N, C-alpha and C positions, 0 to 999 in steps of 0.2 A: 575305326581299326587302326588309325593312326595315333589317337588317343591312348588306346590300350597298349600300343607298342610302347610309347613314351612313358606310360606308367611303370611298364615292366623294366624299361632301362633304368628309371630312378631307383626301383626296388634292388636291381642288381649291383647299382652304383653303391647303395646304401649298406647292402649286406655283403659287399666284397666282390662284386662283379667287375669286368674290366671294360670300361666304356670310355668314351674319348672325353678329354678335359673339357673341350669347347661345346658348350651347351647353351641352349637358347634361354633367354631371360625367363620366359615362362617355365621352361623345363627346370632351370634352377631354382625357382620358387617352389615347384613342386618337391624338388629333391631337397630342399630346407625341411619342408613339411614332413617329408618321409624320414629323414634323418632324425627330426625331433621324435618322431613315433617309434623309432628304433631305438633311441636312447632311452626313452620312458620305459619302454617294454622292458630293458635291462636293469632298470633303476631298484634300489633297494624297495622291498614292499613296504607299503605305508600301513599295512593292516596284517594280523595273523590271520592265516587261512587253516581252517582245520574241518575235517571230512571224515565221516565213516561210509568207507567204500567197500562193498563186496568185491572180492578178488576171485578169479580163476583158479589160481595157484594158491592155496591157503593150507593151513594145517588140518582143517576139518572141513567137509565130511572126508572120512577116513574107512577105506573098505579092505584094507590089508591085514597083515599079520602083526603079532607082537615080535620085536626084536629078539634073537635068540631062543626063540620059542616056537615049537611047531603048532599054533593055535591061531585062531582069528582074533582080531581086535574086538570085534561085536560077537560075543560067545554066549550071548542070552537071546533068546527068541521066545517071543509069547504073543502068539497071534499073529499079527502083522508088523509087530513093533520088535526092534532089534536093540540090544543095549549091551554094556560092558560092565563086568563084575570087577569092581576095584576092591582093593586091600581095605580101605578106610571108609569109603563112601557107600558101600553096597551096590545097586545096580544103577547106573545112569543110562538113560534111553538116548539112542540117536537122535529123534526129532527135536528133543528138548534140550539136550546137552552138546551134542557132537554135530550140528548143521549149521553152526554159525560161521559163513565164510568172510566177514566183515573185518576190515583192518582199520585202524585208526590212524589218519594221515594229518600231519600238522606242519605249517611253515611259518614259521615266526615272524612277526614286525621287525623289518629291517635285514631280513634275509637277502643277501647281495649274490646273485648268479655269477658276477664278473670276479668274485673273489672264490679263493679254495674252500670247499664245503665238506660237511661230513654228514652221513646218515646214522641217526640213532635209532637201532632196532631194539625194541623194547619188549621183554617178554614177562608178563604178569605172572603172579602166583596163583594158589588155589582159591576157590570161592571168590572169583572176581569176574567182573564184567569191564567192558571197555569204556562204557558211560560212567556208570556209579565209582568205579574205583580208579583206573588209569586216568581218565580225564578229569573226573570230578575230585576224588578224594585224594589221590596221590598228585594230582595237578603235574603230570608229566610234561604236557605241553607247557605250561607256565615255567617251570624249572629249565627247560631247554632254552626259552627266551631269556630268563634271568641271566642264565650262564654266559651270555655274550658270544656263544659260538655260532659261527655261521653254519647251523647243522639244521636237519629237518627230521621229524620223527616219524617212524613206521613201527605202529605195534599191533601185531595180529591177535584175533581171538583164538584162545584155545577152549578147553572144556569150559563152559557156560556156569559160572556160579557153582562150581564142583569141587569136591577133595579129591582132585586128580590131576596128576601133571603128565598125562601123557602127550607125545609131540606131535601123534597123528602122523601125517605126511612127511613132516620133517625128519622121520625116522628113515624116510627113503634117500638113497644115494642121490644128489645134485639137486633135489627138491628146493633147498634153501636158496641155491644160485638162481634157479627160475623165478621164485619169489621175488628176489631182488630185482630181476629184470623187469617183472611186471610193476612193482613198486616204483621203479623208474618211469615208466609210461604214466602211472597214475598220479605221481607227484607233479609232471610236467604240465598235466592238463589241470591240476589243481592251482599251480603257480601261474598260469596262463600265458605263458610263452613256451612254444613247443620246442624252442632251441635249447631250454634247460634239460631236455630229455639226454642228451650226450653227456652234460654234466652229471645227472643223477646216476647214469649207468656207470660212470667211472670213479664217483666219490668213494673214498674209504669208508668202511662200515666199523662202528663201534657198538658192539653187542652188550646190552645190560639185562640181566636178569634178577627179579626178585622172587625170593623164598622158592615156591615149587617151579619157577620158570627156569631153575637150574637144569633141570631135565631135558627139555627141549634145545636149550642153549649147549648143552654138552654133545648132543648129536648133530646140531647145525654146525659146530666148529669142526667135527671130526668127519662127517661124511655127507655135509651140505653142498661141497663144491664150491664155496666161495674163495678158499685159498687164500693168498695174500692180501685178498681186498679187505679182510678184516684186520683193522688197524689196533684194536683194542676190546677187552672184555672187562666188565664191570660187575661183579655180584654183590647184592645187598641182601645180606643175612640170608644166603641162599645156597651155600656149600653143604647140602645135605647128602651128596653121594657124586657118583661119576667122577672121583679126584683123579682116576687114572686117565679117562679121557681129557680132563683140563690138562694134567701133567703132560700128556701126548702132545695137544696144542701149544703149550708154553714152550715144550722142547724144540718143536719143529718150528715154530713161528718166532725166531727171535727178534724180529721186527717189529713185533706188536706188544703192548703193555698188558699187565693183568693185575687188577685190583679185586681184593675181596674184602668185604668189611662184616664182621661177624658179631653176634650177640648170644649167649646162651648155647644152644646145642650145637649149633654149626660150628663151634671150635673144634669139635672132633674133627670136622671136614679140614680145617685148617691143618691141624696137626698130621693128618693124613698126607695132605697135599705137601706139606714142608718137608716131610719124610721122603717122599718121592722125588723131590727136587733137589735135596741136599745129596741124594746118591748120585746125581747126575751132575754134580758142583755147580749148582745154579742158585745164585745169591738171592735171598728172600729177605724184604725189608719188614720191618714191624710197625713203622712209622710212615705215614703219608710224605711222599717227597714234594718238592715246591711245584714241580711239574711231572707228568706222566711220560716218561722218554721211551722210545723204544726199547724193547728187551726188560725193562724193569719189572719186577713182581713184588708186589705189597700184599702182606696178609695183616689186616687191620683188626686187633680184637677191641671191641668197645666195651662199655659198660653192660654187665649183665643185667642189670636193671631197667634196661631200654626196652621198650614195648614193641615186640615183633610185629605189631597189626600197624604201627605208626613208624616204621623203620624208614620208609622211603621219604616221609617228611620231616621227621623229628628223631635223629640218631645222634652221634657225637656232635653234629652242628644242626642247624635249622636247614631243612631242604638239602640233604647231602648230596643228591644227585646234581644239583646245580653246583655245589661246591667241587664235586671231583669232575664234571665236564670242564669247569673253568681252569682246570690244571692242564688241559691238552693244549699244547702250543701249536702255533702255525694256523689256526682255522678261527682267530677273532672276527667279529664283525666290526665293520668301521664304526666309530663313537657318531652319534646323530649329530649332523651338523646343526648347528644354533644360526637361527636367522639373526643375521646382522642388520641392525636398523641404522640408517644413515645419521650421524650427529646431528642435534639439534642445533641450529644456527641461534646464535644468542640474540635474544630480542633487543630491536632498538629502543634506546631510552627514550620513553613519551615524557614530552614536557608536563611537569606537573602543574596543575592550575591551581592559581590562587583563588581562594574561596572568596577573598574579599573583592578580588577583580571580577570575578564572575557574576557578582551582584550589581556591578557598574552598568550604568546605561553604555550603549554601543557608543563608542568615539571620545567617552570621557577619560580613557587611559591610552598609552602608548602600546 
């Protein structure tokens, strides 16, 4: 019993408890071991940790109605199956398209829980899956790691491999904020140190949307309930619509940055958004600044010949998401510490043996 009490005392001393400065030697030794454990638990991660995790609060399944319409989302019934009739893809069935509640979580190598951190929430486009497209083709976890940001990834699955931009539960007020709270708990478990949950619960959010991800992003910003926690928005060839919702967020959230890069058809969205902002006397840049500062708005028109399908990995630069994230100030990971080898001591001069003397008989020379 005394041993357990002593161990408890050590843990309190390690984690901030108030204990007497006078401790027995055995307790001091135990304290040293426990302190080493605490320090290692908060040390930067030595490997990237990635997980596909089912969430309780996720965009789908969704059994509600369509926004601004008096009709259910699942508006097609065939026997025991329910589906949704889309404008472009025909009917998609709930069991195969709108039932995946998984979220891609990734914490990069070098992430340091002792430093300020960001949560990058990524909304994929149409005809996508988390494994094939977000993780493997677009390599979003790798781009975040390469940006040198002290940031983690949270990427929910929307309609599975479908030509549909539906937001599902993110249409509902306050659900995006609940999603972020669950993400904090899941990230702490993935990290391995439960104390990081407090960090993840208060970390600012940068919302990134590619292509059809613009639609759930617009609703997450305006009805999601995350408020000032959203530090910035990045749209990658994604401004197909909802310009009024994005303009509303920009006008209200002057402490956040907004960047939209466009090629081809999404330039019409740029013109519509620019017109709304000019009326409110909000300055709009046409070129990327050196850093993405609070309140800055950039609408970047890139080469129309850039392939929309490859826009996340090859646009005006290679790995454009990495390049944009690297412009966010104040959240850099510490540079990896290079191991310092002790300088070699100069070797002592060894006497050079005379080959001729080596052949002499012992005692024949000096």
